[in-house]
C-alpha positions as a printed NumPy array, in Angstrom:
array([[  4.024, -11.198,  18.418],
       [  2.291,  -8.356,  20.246],
       [ -0.2  ,  -6.358,  18.177],
       [ -0.496,  -2.773,  19.392],
       [ -4.002,  -1.306,  19.64 ],
       [ -4.597,   1.041,  22.52 ],
       [ -7.818,   1.217,  24.589],
       [ -5.974,   3.663,  26.88 ],
       [ -5.69 ,   6.087,  24.004],
       [ -9.429,   5.742,  23.417],
       [ -9.98 ,   6.984,  26.972],
       [ -7.832,  10.027,  26.219],
       [ -9.697,  10.624,  22.974],
       [-13.047,  10.75 ,  24.704],
       [-12.111,  12.74 ,  27.81 ],
       [ -9.197,  15.101,  27.096],
       [-10.34 ,  18.675,  26.465],
       [ -9.14 ,  20.783,  23.526],
       [ -6.011,  22.806,  24.277],
       [ -4.365,  25.999,  23.031],
       [ -1.645,  26.171,  20.401],
       [  2.01 ,  25.456,  21.14 ],
       [  4.966,  25.872,  18.8  ],
       [  6.212,  22.418,  17.783],
       [  4.679,  21.003,  14.614],
       [  3.184,  17.497,  14.626],
       [  4.476,  15.489,  11.663],
       [  1.704,  13.446,  10.045],
       [  1.979,  11.072,   7.084],
       [ -0.872,   9.44 ,   5.219],
       [ -1.643,   7.22 ,   2.222],
       [ -3.987,   8.171,  -0.599],
       [ -7.142,   6.274,   0.359],
       [-10.277,   8.434,   0.484],
       [-12.064,   8.617,   3.839],
       [-14.013,  11.383,   5.613],
       [-11.296,  12.408,   8.063],
       [ -8.988,  13.533,   5.268],
       [-11.394,  16.338,   4.487],
       [ -9.943,  17.955,   7.618],
       [ -6.342,  17.965,   6.409],
       [ -6.488,  21.395,   4.79 ],
       [ -9.114,  23.229,   6.842],
       [ -7.162,  23.517,  10.109],
       [ -9.564,  21.401,  12.153],
       [ -6.913,  18.947,  13.366],
       [ -4.603,  21.778,  14.37 ],
       [ -7.295,  23.579,  16.341],
       [ -8.342,  20.427,  18.205],
       [ -4.779,  19.343,  19.   ],
       [ -3.477,  22.809,  19.823],
       [ -0.43 ,  22.347,  17.58 ],
       [  0.546,  23.164,  13.996],
       [  0.736,  20.158,  11.683],
       [  3.088,  19.177,   8.858],
       [  1.279,  16.844,   6.432],
       [  3.06 ,  14.431,   4.069],
       [  1.333,  12.248,   1.477],
       [  2.827,   8.838,   0.596],
       [  2.169,   6.418,  -2.266],
       [  2.04 ,   3.365,   0.006],
       [  2.237,   2.172,   3.57 ],
       [  5.727,   0.725,   3.23 ],
       [  7.071,   4.261,   2.712],
       [  5.106,   5.433,   5.748],
       [  6.61 ,   2.684,   7.903],
       [ 10.135,   3.665,   6.865],
       [  9.402,   7.284,   7.826],
       [  7.964,   6.168,  11.179],
       [ 10.929,   3.906,  11.846],
       [ 13.32 ,   6.735,  11.017],
       [ 11.598,   9.088,  13.447],
       [ 10.397,  11.391,  10.639],
       [  6.697,  11.055,  11.529],
       [  4.722,  11.242,  14.781],
       [  1.29 ,  10.127,  13.536],
       [  0.525,   8.17 ,  10.388],
       [ -2.269,   6.664,   8.32 ],
       [ -1.639,   3.279,   6.711],
       [ -3.187,  -0.098,   5.998],
       [ -3.635,  -2.907,   8.489],
       [ -1.428,  -5.34 ,   6.578],
       [  1.444,  -2.863,   6.828],
       [  0.786,  -2.457,  10.553],
       [  1.036,  -6.245,  10.886],
       [  4.446,  -6.222,   9.189],
       [  5.565,  -3.273,  11.342],
       [  4.417,  -5.036,  14.507],
       [  6.296,  -8.185,  13.509],
       [  9.416,  -6.039,  13.223],
       [  8.67 ,  -4.495,  16.64 ],
       [  8.265,  -0.941,  15.392],
       [  7.217,   1.13 ,  18.455],
       [  3.776,   2.244,  17.254],
       [  0.209,   1.728,  18.396],
       [ -3.11 ,   1.973,  16.604],
       [ -5.401,   4.578,  18.129],
       [ -8.123,   4.91 ,  15.495],
       [ -9.721,   2.855,  12.713],
       [-10.073,   5.172,   9.708],
       [-12.149,   2.702,   7.698],
       [-12.861,  -0.921,   7.003],
       [-11.924,  -1.224,   3.359],
       [-14.38 ,  -2.27 ,   0.689],
       [-14.864,  -1.147,  -2.905],
       [-12.198,   1.555,  -2.574],
       [ -9.614,  -1.157,  -3.338],
       [-10.163,  -3.554,  -6.201],
       [ -8.66 ,  -6.016,  -8.646],
       [ -9.298,  -4.626, -12.12 ],
       [ -8.558,  -6.522, -15.349],
       [ -7.717,  -4.617, -18.518],
       [-10.207,  -4.869, -21.359],
       [ -8.885,  -6.969, -24.217],
       [ -6.801,  -9.331, -22.088],
       [ -9.307, -12.173, -22.276],
       [ -9.635, -12.319, -18.487],
       [-13.257, -13.132, -17.672],
       [-12.904, -15.309, -14.569],
       [-10.291, -15.644, -11.805],
       [ -8.896, -18.742, -13.496],
       [ -7.99 , -16.642, -16.527],
       [ -5.348, -14.824, -14.441],
       [ -2.963, -17.756, -14.962],
       [ -0.016, -16.616, -17.026],
       [ -1.024, -12.952, -16.773],
       [  0.876, -10.022, -15.251],
       [ -0.809,  -8.403, -12.243],
       [  0.56 ,  -5.218, -10.694],
       [  0.158,  -4.225,  -7.062],
       [  2.088,  -1.957,  -4.686],
       [  3.885,  -4.411,  -2.409],
       [  3.378,  -4.473,   1.364],
       [ -0.014,  -2.739,   1.218],
       [ -3.565,  -3.782,   2.022],
       [ -4.1  ,  -4.224,  -1.728],
       [ -1.14 ,  -6.624,  -1.851],
       [ -2.484,  -8.66 ,   1.046],
       [ -5.966,  -8.699,  -0.5  ],
       [ -4.594,  -9.887,  -3.844],
       [ -2.729, -12.77 ,  -2.207],
       [ -5.791, -13.662,  -0.135],
       [ -7.986, -13.599,  -3.251],
       [ -5.625, -15.876,  -5.18 ],
       [ -5.62 , -18.291,  -2.257],
       [ -9.424, -18.189,  -2.047],
       [ -9.71 , -18.956,  -5.759],
       [ -7.224, -21.802,  -5.496],
       [ -4.847, -20.198,  -7.996],
       [ -1.259, -21.415,  -7.675],
       [  1.165, -18.714,  -6.557],
       [  3.598, -19.337,  -9.383],
       [  0.963, -19.252, -12.117],
       [  0.451, -15.472, -11.927],
       [  3.185, -12.89 , -12.578],
       [  2.785, -10.467,  -9.642],
       [  4.905,  -7.327, -10.053],
       [  5.533,  -4.477,  -7.674],
       [  4.571,  -1.035,  -8.99 ],
       [  3.906,   2.196,  -7.155],
       [  0.358,   3.516,  -7.282],
       [  1.58 ,   6.399,  -9.436],
       [  3.248,   3.997, -11.917],
       [  0.278,   1.729, -12.533],
       [ -1.757,   3.955, -14.932],
       [  1.199,   4.35 , -17.327],
       [  1.963,   0.612, -17.241],
       [ -1.722,  -0.03 , -17.881],
       [ -1.863,   2.405, -20.824],
       [  1.245,   0.803, -22.311],
       [ -0.343,  -2.669, -22.011],
       [  2.602,  -3.857, -19.904],
       [  0.274,  -5.277, -17.258],
       [ -2.959,  -7.226, -17.608],
       [ -4.525,  -6.43 , -14.252],
       [ -3.904,  -4.48 , -11.061],
       [ -5.105,  -4.631,  -7.469],
       [ -4.894,  -1.037,  -6.334],
       [ -6.563,   1.952,  -4.706],
       [ -6.97 ,   5.55 ,  -5.798],
       [ -5.813,   7.68 ,  -7.46 ],
       [ -4.859,   4.829,  -9.823],
       [ -8.077,   2.835,  -9.354],
       [-10.378,   5.421, -10.899],
       [ -8.067,   5.781, -13.879],
       [ -7.764,   2.109, -14.811],
       [-11.446,   1.328, -14.234],
       [-12.232,   3.446, -17.305],
       [-10.786,   0.729, -19.548],
       [-11.119,  -2.285, -17.292],
       [-13.507,  -4.556, -15.416],
       [-13.579,  -5.114, -11.662],
       [-12.967,  -8.779, -10.877],
       [-13.125,  -8.431,  -7.08 ],
       [-13.059,  -5.765,  -4.37 ],
       [-11.861,  -5.76 ,  -0.785],
       [-15.512,  -6.155,   0.231],
       [-15.389,  -9.571,  -1.437],
       [-12.058, -10.422,   0.166],
       [-13.414,  -9.477,   3.596],
       [-16.377, -11.817,   3.032],
       [-13.856, -14.559,   2.252],
       [-12.323, -14.085,   5.705],
       [ -9.558, -11.522,   5.095],
       [-10.812,  -8.033,   6.08 ],
       [ -8.502,  -5.053,   5.797],
       [ -8.53 ,  -1.649,   7.454],
       [ -6.992,   1.771,   7.063],
       [ -5.919,   3.021,  10.474],
       [ -4.181,   5.868,  12.253],
       [ -1.136,   4.957,  14.319],
       [  1.167,   6.947,  16.563],
       [  4.702,   6.448,  17.754],
       [  4.583,   5.316,  21.387],
       [  7.115,   7.883,  22.537],
       [  5.028,  10.688,  20.988],
       [  1.725,   9.485,  22.458],
       [  3.296,   9.168,  25.922],
       [  4.403,  12.804,  25.796],
       [  1.365,  14.197,  23.984],
       [ -1.834,  12.322,  24.903],
       [ -3.986,  15.443,  24.448],
       [ -2.679,  15.941,  20.915],
       [ -3.573,  12.374,  19.957],
       [ -6.96 ,  12.748,  21.602],
       [ -7.692,  15.983,  19.739],
       [ -6.648,  14.391,  16.449],
       [ -8.89 ,  11.364,  16.967],
       [-11.837,  13.452,  18.111],
       [-11.644,  15.551,  14.925],
       [-11.441,  12.449,  12.742],
       [-14.395,  10.838,  14.524],
       [-16.495,  14.   ,  14.078],
       [-15.859,  13.982,  10.328],
       [-16.616,  10.263,  10.11 ],
       [-19.862,  10.778,  12.007],
       [-20.839,  13.663,   9.721],
       [-20.553,  11.323,   6.782],
       [-22.433,   8.514,   8.523],
       [-25.369,  10.787,   9.382],
       [-25.747,  12.363,   5.927],
       [-23.556,  10.565,   3.391],
       [-25.169,  12.075,   0.299],
       [-24.916,  15.62 ,   1.652],
       [-21.305,  15.08 ,   2.749],
       [-20.264,  13.687,  -0.643],
       [-22.088,  16.466,  -2.525],
       [-20.467,  19.296,  -0.557],
       [-18.095,  20.975,  -3.033],
       [-15.851,  22.292,  -0.261],
       [-15.429,  18.82 ,   1.237],
       [-14.858,  17.202,  -2.171],
       [-12.239,  19.815,  -3.079],
       [-10.392,  19.216,   0.181],
       [-10.409,  15.439,  -0.367],
       [ -9.123,  15.888,  -3.917],
       [ -6.267,  18.109,  -2.7  ],
       [ -5.407,  15.698,   0.092],
       [ -5.476,  12.436,  -1.867],
       [ -5.086,  13.266,  -5.557],
       [ -8.27 ,  11.448,  -6.635],
       [-10.67 ,  12.779,  -9.237],
       [-13.613,  14.789,  -7.879],
       [-16.036,  12.6  ,  -9.821],
       [-14.795,   9.502,  -7.961],
       [-15.108,  10.819,  -4.401],
       [-18.724,   9.822,  -3.717],
       [-18.239,   6.241,  -4.942],
       [-15.014,   5.841,  -2.985],
       [-16.567,   7.091,   0.246],
       [-19.544,   4.75 ,  -0.002],
       [-17.222,   1.816,  -0.628],
       [-15.953,   1.636,   2.965],
       [-17.3  ,   1.529,   6.528],
       [-16.433,   4.178,   9.133],
       [-16.82 ,   3.031,  12.766],
       [-18.093,   5.437,  15.425],
       [-16.592,   5.754,  18.917],
       [-18.45 ,   2.752,  20.352],
       [-17.529,   0.592,  17.37 ],
       [-13.935,   1.754,  17.655],
       [-13.749,   0.283,  21.168],
       [-15.046,  -3.071,  19.963],
       [-12.702,  -3.168,  16.96 ],
       [ -9.553,  -2.07 ,  18.773],
       [-10.055,  -4.711,  21.449],
       [-11.439,  -7.471,  19.223],
       [-11.951,  -7.825,  15.483],
       [ -9.122,  -5.499,  14.435],
       [ -6.599,  -7.269,  16.638],
       [ -7.751, -10.63 ,  15.257],
       [ -7.495,  -9.293,  11.702],
       [ -3.937,  -8.113,  12.359],
       [ -2.963, -11.46 ,  13.834],
       [ -4.52 , -13.297,  10.879],
       [ -2.77 , -10.951,   8.464],
       [  0.597, -11.445,  10.132],
       [  0.153, -15.227,  10.051],
       [ -0.814, -15.141,   6.377],
       [  2.133, -12.925,   5.425],
       [  4.46 , -15.172,   7.396],
       [  3.042, -18.122,   5.465],
       [  3.853, -16.286,   2.219],
       [  7.327, -15.617,   3.599],
       [  8.687, -13.468,   0.827],
       [  7.177, -10.189,   2.093],
       [  9.565, -10.071,   5.011],
       [ 12.51 , -11.123,   2.865],
       [ 11.727,  -8.431,   0.312],
       [ 11.783,  -5.654,   2.899],
       [ 14.951,  -6.9  ,   4.526],
       [ 16.808,  -7.326,   1.229],
       [ 15.667,  -3.944,  -0.059],
       [ 16.928,  -2.17 ,   3.068],
       [ 20.244,  -4.049,   2.903],
       [ 20.714,  -3.119,  -0.756],
       [ 19.935,   0.548,  -0.192],
       [ 22.341,   0.704,   2.749],
       [ 25.038,  -1.077,   0.719],
       [ 25.081,   1.77 ,  -1.812],
       [ 26.949,   3.851,   0.793],
       [ 29.593,   1.163,   1.265],
       [ 32.916,   1.248,  -0.571],
       [ 32.349,  -2.319,  -1.779],
       [ 28.575,  -2.923,  -2.243],
       [ 27.373,  -6.42 ,  -1.388],
       [ 24.969,  -8.28 ,  -3.696],
       [ 22.305,  -8.948,  -1.058],
       [ 19.796,  -9.834,  -3.801],
       [ 21.414, -13.269,  -3.863],
       [ 19.247, -14.024,  -0.826],
       [ 16.236, -13.867,  -3.137],
       [ 17.376, -16.13 ,  -5.928],
       [ 19.183, -18.572,  -3.614],
       [ 15.704, -19.912,  -2.869],
       [ 15.359, -21.16 ,  -6.455],
       [ 17.252, -23.728,  -8.485],
       [ 19.488, -22.662, -11.361],
       [ 17.019, -24.222, -13.79 ],
       [ 14.088, -22.277, -12.322],
       [ 15.979, -18.997, -12.643],
       [ 17.189, -19.761, -16.153],
       [ 13.653, -20.53 , -17.299],
       [ 12.531, -17.095, -16.147],
       [ 15.38 , -14.925, -17.404],
       [ 14.461, -15.063, -21.087],
       [ 10.794, -14.493, -20.345],
       [ 11.343, -11.6  , -17.963],
       [ 14.35 ,  -9.689, -19.278],
       [ 12.265,  -8.067, -22.008],
       [  9.683,  -6.979, -19.423],
       [ 12.415,  -5.359, -17.294],
       [ 13.702,  -3.285, -20.196],
       [ 10.171,  -2.315, -21.208],
       [  9.325,  -1.076, -17.719],
       [ 12.579,   0.877, -17.487],
       [ 11.745,   2.557, -20.79 ],
       [  8.253,   3.267, -19.497],
       [  9.649,   4.865, -16.368],
       [ 11.976,   7.004, -18.504],
       [  9.061,   8.131, -20.705],
       [  5.98 ,   8.058, -18.432],
       [  3.996,  10.4  , -20.665],
       [  4.668,   8.441, -23.847],
       [  3.522,   4.843, -23.265],
       [  3.005,   4.399, -26.985],
       [  6.733,   4.992, -27.514],
       [  7.538,   1.841, -25.579],
       [  7.887,  -1.074, -27.962],
       [  9.335,  -4.191, -26.382],
       [  9.329,  -6.201, -29.577],
       [ 13.035,  -5.683, -30.285],
       [ 14.516,  -5.712, -26.776],
       [ 17.475,  -8.118, -26.699],
       [ 17.824, -10.327, -23.648],
       [ 21.588,  -9.668, -23.694],
       [ 21.018,  -6.038, -22.762],
       [ 20.699,  -7.065, -19.113],
       [ 23.706,  -9.341, -18.774],
       [ 27.418,  -8.714, -18.85 ],
       [ 28.298, -12.403, -18.724],
       [ 28.61 , -12.747, -22.467],
       [ 27.252, -15.456, -24.713],
       [ 26.356, -18.611, -22.877],
       [ 25.274, -16.979, -19.602],
       [ 27.448, -17.016, -16.513],
       [ 26.681, -15.836, -12.988],
       [ 22.996, -15.02 , -12.884],
       [ 23.886, -12.345, -10.331],
       [ 24.92 , -10.077, -13.208],
       [ 21.23 ,  -9.715, -14.004],
       [ 20.679,  -8.195, -10.586],
       [ 23.228,  -5.372, -10.665],
       [ 22.654,  -2.322,  -8.495],
       [ 21.343,  -0.23 , -11.39 ],
       [ 18.615,  -2.823, -11.985],
       [ 17.766,  -3.368,  -8.344],
       [ 14.154,  -2.064,  -8.272],
       [ 12.864,  -4.181, -11.161],
       [ 15.06 ,  -7.114, -10.199],
       [ 13.384,  -7.186,  -6.801],
       [  9.963,  -6.931,  -8.418],
       [ 10.603,  -9.923, -10.636],
       [ 12.429, -12.124,  -8.16 ],
       [  9.697, -11.682,  -5.562],
       [  6.726, -11.309,  -7.879],
       [  7.299, -14.641,  -9.54 ],
       [  7.162, -16.469,  -6.225],
       [  3.721, -15.289,  -5.106]])
């Protein structure tokens, strides 16, 4: 597998001059992590340096960014290194041209107060939420491996960043490995068990990076150079005077608008990561970052299910446009015996219904009471069971995928 990180683009970044404006807008997508460069999203600095207008789009997670890149809807994007590893394995034509940050305390595993979780071993039998195919997801799996916790002893479920606070408030999850804006919210009633700083020390560092489609960078090297130069200037401003940068109300307001985090959390989130300068960028993009991507790809391949999840999800979405939809989810549960699936249905059906109710009433978590949810509500096979595929009908696809995959990690 070839991991794309471009020293040639670094040359352009350092030596291309700024240029005047042209008409076509550059389409840029980014995830919600807080880092200095995002203070430039709303002040026009990127546009002035690149000589082009920009269209900015915020995404909940890197998997959504990759789909937009693959569909040709974005030119430049910000996402996590674990997602880049998956994209590279699928031969998406992108290259990394800038490290936005090496992640630390800005991503963390938080356990909800009152769950009885005091040590990593207490996670056994608990429900842990994480947005799948993100750096947080990779860090959670790496942490469980480091602690020697069996994959099937923890219920790992896939929730969007925006869904985690409501699930937390409704006590439908016991812990979450996540980033902001959800992280700041759940920390108010939880305890940090580990951060990505810890995971990096255990041999699994993660990064947030900026990537570009290869066809765009080939046609517009000066635009990419101007973008990177602006980001590096903002990163250097923070490195030189971090307290002043984090106390600047204008900068904080711009970061809040860009990422959706709370203003009171900005300073702590900024200090939680490392922001490499130009010289360090060269070393990372030709060394440690490439090794980290290769290690990440190998680890995700070892886990296996990440790739299967993405493939099955895409097949299922595409099948909705077919006259006769195909039950591609069978690929997921074909990996398990009938007995293994049967053992999980009773335990998990109530959780599915609870989460669907929670999604229907996100502002009323207290209204969700799963105590009287009948298992039969999810099956059309009648008394005595039948084809377990009826549990995974199209209308239940999102949560069905969460459960089928989450149980196997």
